[in-house]
Structure formats: structure tokens, C-alpha cells
Backbone as CSV, one residue per row, in Angstrom:
resi,resn,N_x,N_y,N_z,CA_x,CA_y,CA_z,C_x,C_y,C_z
1,MET,5.940,1.153,5.005,5.372,1.722,6.220,5.454,3.272,6.106
2,THR,4.449,3.862,6.666,4.451,5.336,6.669,5.350,5.836,7.866
3,THR,5.701,7.081,7.819,6.451,7.643,8.924,5.729,7.511,10.242
4,LYS,4.420,7.732,10.190,3.590,7.630,11.409,3.608,6.248,11.997
5,GLU,3.573,5.245,11.112,3.641,3.817,11.587,4.988,3.518,12.166
6,LYS,6.057,4.028,11.542,7.380,3.823,12.098,7.559,4.455,13.450
7,ILE,7.069,5.628,13.644,7.163,6.279,14.943,6.364,5.534,15.970
8,GLU,5.165,5.030,15.591,4.333,4.267,16.507,5.045,3.022,16.963
9,VAL,5.717,2.306,16.099,6.425,1.059,16.434,7.582,1.395,17.378
10,ILE,8.331,2.420,17.087,9.479,2.791,17.922,9.027,3.219,19.338
11,ARG,7.977,3.985,19.387,7.407,4.415,20.689,6.883,3.214,21.458
12,ALA,6.225,2.272,20.781,5.728,1.084,21.465,6.919,0.232,22.011
13,TYR,8.020,0.156,21.252,9.179,-0.569,21.728,9.766,0.140,22.988
14,ASP,9.862,1.449,22.937,10.327,2.262,24.077,9.471,2.018,25.303
15,ASN,8.173,1.807,25.066,7.196,1.530,26.156,7.191,0.116,26.708
16,GLY,8.049,-0.730,26.104,8.189,-2.091,26.546,7.216,-3.097,25.871
17,GLU,6.557,-2.645,24.833,5.671,-3.535,24.099,6.468,-4.476,23.167
18,ASP,5.947,-5.632,22.907,6.623,-6.597,21.973,6.404,-6.085,20.559
19,ILE,7.494,-6.145,19.769,7.458,-5.780,18.344,7.784,-6.976,17.510
20,GLU,7.114,-7.134,16.405,7.330,-8.237,15.479,7.807,-7.631,14.203
21,TYR,8.538,-8.426,13.394,9.070,-7.923,12.136,9.002,-9.058,11.073
22,THR,9.003,-8.604,9.790,9.023,-9.556,8.704,9.798,-8.882,7.591
23,ASN,10.389,-9.700,6.709,11.090,-9.149,5.554,10.144,-8.511,4.611
24,ILE,10.483,-7.369,4.072,9.592,-6.656,3.116,9.345,-7.528,1.870
25,ASP,10.293,-8.297,1.456,10.149,-9.150,0.246,9.557,-10.541,0.558
26,SER,9.152,-10.760,1.771,8.626,-12.082,2.157,7.374,-12.369,1.383
27,VAL,7.311,-13.629,0.863,6.094,-14.033,0.113,5.085,-14.640,1.039
28,VAL,5.493,-14.884,2.284,4.591,-15.440,3.295,4.254,-14.355,4.281
29,ASP,3.076,-13.750,4.176,2.644,-12.676,5.052,2.468,-13.053,6.528
30,GLU,2.272,-14.341,6.737,1.963,-14.772,8.101,3.184,-15.030,8.941
31,PHE,4.417,-14.906,8.346,5.609,-15.155,9.110,6.186,-13.877,9.707
32,TRP,5.968,-13.744,11.016,6.475,-12.596,11.802,7.315,-13.133,12.897
33,GLY,8.496,-12.539,13.127,9.359,-12.931,14.258,9.382,-11.837,15.321
34,LYS,9.772,-12.211,16.488,9.831,-11.260,17.627,11.167,-10.421,17.477
35,LEU,11.091,-9.149,17.543,12.245,-8.262,17.561,12.938,-8.361,18.884
36,LEU,14.220,-8.749,18.887,14.952,-8.972,20.100,15.862,-7.790,20.389
37,SER,16.225,-6.973,19.474,17.037,-5.812,19.706,16.574,-4.614,18.867
38,PRO,16.746,-3.430,19.328,16.207,-2.232,18.655,16.961,-1.811,17.431
39,GLU,17.253,-2.718,16.531,17.929,-2.392,15.340,16.963,-2.291,14.156
40,PHE,16.264,-1.227,14.114,15.250,-1.041,13.074,15.915,-0.767,11.745
41,ASP,15.511,-1.540,10.739,15.969,-1.341,9.310,14.743,-1.284,8.427
42,PHE,14.217,-0.124,8.307,12.932,0.048,7.554,13.110,-0.115,6.060
43,SER,14.305,-0.165,5.635,14.533,-0.504,4.155,14.385,-1.956,3.870
44,ARG,14.555,-2.801,4.830,14.519,-4.257,4.607,13.371,-4.980,5.306
45,PHE,12.840,-4.416,6.385,11.826,-5.060,7.179,10.621,-4.206,7.450
46,LYS,9.470,-4.882,7.650,8.244,-4.234,8.180,8.158,-4.598,9.649
47,TYR,7.594,-3.702,10.440,7.440,-3.921,11.894,5.979,-3.684,12.272
48,ARG,5.619,-4.296,13.384,4.277,-4.077,13.954,4.331,-4.363,15.425
49,VAL,3.389,-3.746,16.178,3.256,-4.047,17.574,2.539,-5.375,17.675
50,LYS,3.073,-6.275,18.458,2.518,-7.653,18.506,1.066,-7.640,18.866
51,GLY,0.263,-8.278,18.068,-1.137,-8.428,18.322,-1.974,-7.287,17.693
52,LYS,-1.417,-6.164,17.492,-2.132,-4.986,16.972,-2.592,-5.230,15.550
53,ASP,-1.679,-5.593,14.668,-1.985,-5.749,13.283,-2.007,-7.215,12.843
54,ALA,-1.979,-8.096,13.834,-1.936,-9.543,13.504,-3.288,-9.941,12.879
55,PHE,-3.199,-10.978,12.089,-4.360,-11.570,11.468,-5.220,-12.286,12.491
56,ASN,-6.429,-11.810,12.758,-7.296,-12.410,13.743,-8.615,-12.720,13.012
57,PRO,-8.768,-13.950,12.534,-9.970,-14.296,11.832,-11.229,-14.185,12.755
58,SER,-12.310,-13.697,12.137,-13.525,-13.562,12.860,-14.367,-14.800,12.595
59,LEU,-14.681,-15.500,13.630,-15.526,-16.745,13.507,-16.884,-16.459,13.965
60,ASP,-17.813,-16.301,13.038,-19.234,-15.994,13.420,-19.917,-17.319,13.467
61,VAL,-20.062,-17.880,14.650,-20.708,-19.199,14.840,-22.157,-19.060,15.100
62,LYS,-22.684,-17.889,15.203,-24.136,-17.707,15.456,-24.958,-17.979,14.227
63,GLY,-24.249,-18.107,13.071,-24.958,-18.403,11.817,-25.540,-17.203,11.153
64,SER,-26.058,-17.378,10.013,-26.659,-16.296,9.257,-27.920,-16.756,8.618
65,ASP,-28.689,-15.865,8.071,-29.932,-16.217,7.442,-29.781,-16.467,5.940
66,ASP,-28.557,-16.780,5.483,-28.275,-16.990,4.065,-28.510,-18.390,3.607
67,ASN,-29.076,-19.236,4.477,-29.232,-20.644,4.147,-30.512,-20.920,3.328
68,GLY,-31.173,-19.891,2.903,-32.286,-20.130,2.009,-33.555,-19.819,2.549
């Protein structure tokens, strides 16, 4: 995480937003837990504002003209 990202996460926590974290060495990128206490350890964990960086697949159901 960059310093800017770290500051953003801490400010969001101070503003009452939900923060999620995951182990830096995690092989499963989709596993994020809710931060329950403000014990930030940037050497072991990555943090994000809940929903902001979460994986949100885009489902385009309108179709495309690639069918031939």
C-alpha cells in the first residue's frame, strides 16, 4: 500500500466507515475481514474501505454484436 492509501484508510476509519483487511501473503484475494479495532499493521496486512476496492463484476446483460 502506498502512504496515500494508508492515510485514506485511517481517515475513513476515523470518519466511521467500515474497513476491511487481508493478510499480505494471502493466496486468496477474495478473503477480506472486517476490522474491529484500529490496530493497523501495514507490514502484515492490506486494508481497504469496505466496498470501495471490492471486486464488483460487471454483468452486461444487454448483449453485444459479437455473435456474428
